Backbone as CSV, one residue per row, in Angstrom:
resi,resn,N_x,N_y,N_z,CA_x,CA_y,CA_z,C_x,C_y,C_z
1,UNK,4.621,-17.925,5.680,5.154,-17.239,6.841,6.658,-17.085,6.735
2,UNK,7.325,-18.106,6.225,8.781,-18.059,6.118,9.230,-16.966,5.162
3,UNK,8.526,-16.833,4.050,8.882,-15.799,3.071,8.667,-14.420,3.686
4,UNK,7.551,-14.235,4.376,7.277,-12.949,5.017,8.340,-12.632,6.057
5,UNK,8.680,-13.605,6.883,9.715,-13.386,7.900,11.056,-13.054,7.255
6,UNK,11.364,-13.695,6.154,12.618,-13.425,5.458,12.616,-12.012,4.874
7,UNK,11.491,-11.571,4.320,11.405,-10.231,3.736,11.474,-9.149,4.807
8,UNK,10.816,-9.387,5.921,10.846,-8.401,7.005,12.226,-8.387,7.634
9,UNK,12.741,-9.536,7.979,14.131,-9.676,8.378,14.520,-9.235,9.764
10,UNK,14.255,-7.993,10.146,14.706,-7.525,11.452,13.717,-6.519,12.023
11,UNK,13.980,-6.092,13.247,13.032,-5.196,13.922,12.905,-3.852,13.219
12,UNK,14.002,-3.357,12.638,13.931,-2.056,11.979,13.027,-2.112,10.759
13,UNK,13.129,-3.156,9.974,12.263,-3.274,8.797,10.805,-3.360,9.222
14,UNK,10.556,-4.074,10.285,9.191,-4.200,10.790,8.650,-2.839,11.225
15,UNK,9.468,-2.056,11.913,9.040,-0.736,12.355,8.873,0.229,11.175
16,UNK,9.728,0.110,10.174,9.583,0.924,8.966,8.256,0.589,8.282
17,UNK,7.968,-0.694,8.149,6.706,-1.114,7.528,5.507,-0.628,8.327
18,UNK,5.630,-0.656,9.644,4.543,-0.160,10.502,4.228,1.292,10.152
19,UNK,5.277,2.107,9.985,5.059,3.517,9.646,4.502,3.689,8.236
20,UNK,5.081,2.961,7.291,4.657,3.105,5.896,3.232,2.613,5.669
21,UNK,2.749,1.809,6.586,1.367,1.333,6.520,0.392,2.500,6.636
22,UNK,0.810,3.560,7.331,-0.068,4.715,7.564,-0.130,5.655,6.363
23,UNK,1.065,5.951,5.780,1.161,6.944,4.715,2.588,6.923,4.167
24,UNK,2.835,7.617,3.053,4.215,7.752,2.575,5.027,8.622,3.551
25,UNK,6.308,8.280,3.695,7.187,9.005,4.608,8.449,9.434,3.879
26,UNK,9.017,10.545,4.319,10.314,10.983,3.837,11.384,10.391,4.743
27,UNK,12.618,10.345,4.225,13.720,9.709,4.950,13.886,10.295,6.351
28,UNK,13.973,11.620,6.450,14.203,12.249,7.753,13.052,12.019,8.717
29,UNK,11.831,11.961,8.209,10.677,11.664,9.060,10.811,10.267,9.655
30,UNK,11.180,9.320,8.797,11.357,7.949,9.282,12.450,7.892,10.344
31,UNK,13.572,8.532,10.074,14.694,8.477,11.014,14.299,9.075,12.367
32,UNK,13.568,10.178,12.354,13.140,10.804,13.608,12.126,9.949,14.359
33,UNK,11.285,9.233,13.622,10.241,8.430,14.261,10.770,7.106,14.814
34,UNK,11.930,6.665,14.334,12.523,5.388,14.767,13.713,5.676,15.671
35,UNK,13.422,5.902,16.917,14.463,6.268,17.871,15.519,5.165,17.982
36,UNK,16.765,5.552,17.781,17.866,4.604,17.919,18.392,4.043,16.613
37,UNK,17.715,4.292,15.502,18.186,3.763,14.224,19.234,4.721,13.650
38,UNK,20.299,4.158,13.126,21.324,4.989,12.501,20.947,5.268,11.050
39,UNK,21.542,6.294,10.493,21.291,6.636,9.096,21.693,5.480,8.188
40,UNK,22.813,4.831,8.510,23.314,3.716,7.704,22.324,2.548,7.699
41,UNK,21.830,2.185,8.868,20.901,1.054,8.972,19.586,1.379,8.276
42,UNK,19.105,2.612,8.426,17.869,2.999,7.758,18.049,2.943,6.240
43,UNK,19.155,3.468,5.750,19.435,3.439,4.310,19.509,2.002,3.801
44,UNK,20.234,1.146,4.513,20.361,-0.263,4.102,19.006,-0.961,4.108
45,UNK,18.221,-0.706,5.135,16.907,-1.348,5.245,15.986,-0.903,4.110
46,UNK,15.966,0.398,3.834,15.116,0.905,2.764,15.546,0.359,1.408
47,UNK,16.846,0.325,1.154,17.338,-0.212,-0.121,16.997,-1.685,-0.269
48,UNK,17.142,-2.437,0.810,16.839,-3.867,0.781,15.352,-4.106,0.503
49,UNK,14.504,-3.353,1.180,13.062,-3.527,0.983,12.639,-3.062,-0.410
50,UNK,13.305,-2.045,-0.933,13.013,-1.608,-2.297,13.433,-2.687,-3.294
51,UNK,14.597,-3.289,-3.084,15.073,-4.363,-3.969,14.151,-5.577,-3.912
52,UNK,13.553,-5.836,-2.733,12.629,-6.962,-2.572,11.237,-6.651,-3.107
53,UNK,11.008,-5.393,-3.485,9.716,-5.012,-4.034,8.651,-4.705,-3.004
54,UNK,9.054,-4.518,-1.742,8.091,-4.265,-0.673,7.713,-2.793,-0.604
55,UNK,8.677,-1.925,-0.899,8.402,-0.499,-0.858,8.761,0.145,-2.199
56,UNK,8.246,1.348,-2.391,8.518,2.124,-3.596,9.181,3.427,-3.162
57,UNK,10.254,3.774,-3.839,10.956,5.036,-3.599,10.579,5.984,-4.732
58,UNK,9.948,7.101,-4.372,9.513,8.082,-5.356,10.349,9.342,-5.206
59,UNK,11.023,9.729,-6.291,11.851,10.931,-6.294,11.109,12.018,-7.052
60,UNK,10.937,13.160,-6.403,10.269,14.301,-7.016,11.331,15.282,-7.511
61,UNK,11.179,15.743,-8.735,12.140,16.664,-9.348,11.863,18.078,-8.851
62,UNK,12.302,18.350,-7.654,12.118,19.651,-7.031,13.463,20.140,-6.511
63,UNK,13.504,21.397,-6.129,14.687,21.932,-5.470,14.231,22.439,-4.114
64,UNK,14.723,21.883,-3.027,15.625,20.732,-2.957,14.891,19.439,-3.308
65,UNK,15.652,18.408,-3.710,15.025,17.129,-4.087,14.202,16.549,-2.930
66,UNK,13.111,15.921,-3.273,12.244,15.289,-2.272,12.077,13.829,-2.645
67,UNK,12.246,12.963,-1.659,12.099,11.523,-1.856,11.111,11.012,-0.825
68,UNK,10.148,10.213,-1.274,9.190,9.593,-0.365,9.222,8.086,-0.533
69,UNK,8.967,7.404,0.559,8.892,5.946,0.567,7.463,5.549,0.918
70,UNK,6.949,4.560,0.198,5.596,4.065,0.456,5.561,2.566,0.183
71,UNK,4.494,1.931,0.635,4.333,0.506,0.385,4.024,0.262,-1.084
72,UNK,4.613,-0.771,-1.638,4.286,-1.191,-3.003,3.042,-2.066,-2.940
73,UNK,2.615,-2.572,-4.079,1.472,-3.501,-4.090,1.795,-4.741,-3.263
74,UNK,3.021,-5.252,-3.408,3.434,-6.419,-2.612,3.449,-6.071,-1.131
75,UNK,4.006,-4.916,-0.805,4.036,-4.478,0.592,2.640,-4.320,1.160
76,UNK,1.724,-3.846,0.343,0.348,-3.660,0.793,-0.326,-4.993,1.111
77,UNK,0.086,-6.060,0.440,-0.488,-7.377,0.742,-0.059,-7.868,2.124
78,UNK,0.974,-7.255,2.688,1.446,-7.632,4.027,0.674,-6.912,5.124
79,UNK,-0.202,-5.993,4.738,-0.951,-5.195,5.709,-1.710,-6.052,6.739
80,UNK,-2.452,-7.110,6.340,-3.150,-7.933,7.347,-2.181,-8.601,8.332
81,UNK,-1.028,-8.993,7.858,-0.027,-9.617,8.738,0.470,-8.587,9.749
82,UNK,0.770,-7.395,9.265,1.247,-6.326,10.151,0.172,-5.922,11.147
83,UNK,-1.077,-5.869,10.691,-2.194,-5.548,11.602,-2.310,-6.595,12.702
84,UNK,-2.206,-7.863,12.317,-2.297,-8.947,13.303,-1.137,-8.885,14.296
85,UNK,0.049,-8.568,13.806,1.217,-8.457,14.694,1.053,-7.300,15.663
86,UNK,0.437,-6.217,15.193,0.237,-5.061,16.073,-0.725,-5.386,17.200
87,UNK,-1.752,-6.181,16.881,-2.738,-6.563,17.904,-2.099,-7.506,18.892
């Protein structure tokens, strides 16, 4: 539990994980869905979770560039915890 709490860290990360549990999201979609989050905090949270191995950042070589965020295998193992928290 302590490791999970440390990885989640704050309410924004928890809400990001809640969304990513459903499907991959683009940055702007996440920002619009998380009312009150600043671009800076969202960027920091995503980078931190990517560094921790919880999420995967996929860059598509398109014009304009497209980036999607999704749960990694480690992040997917947190799904039962997130489901229980939602209930």
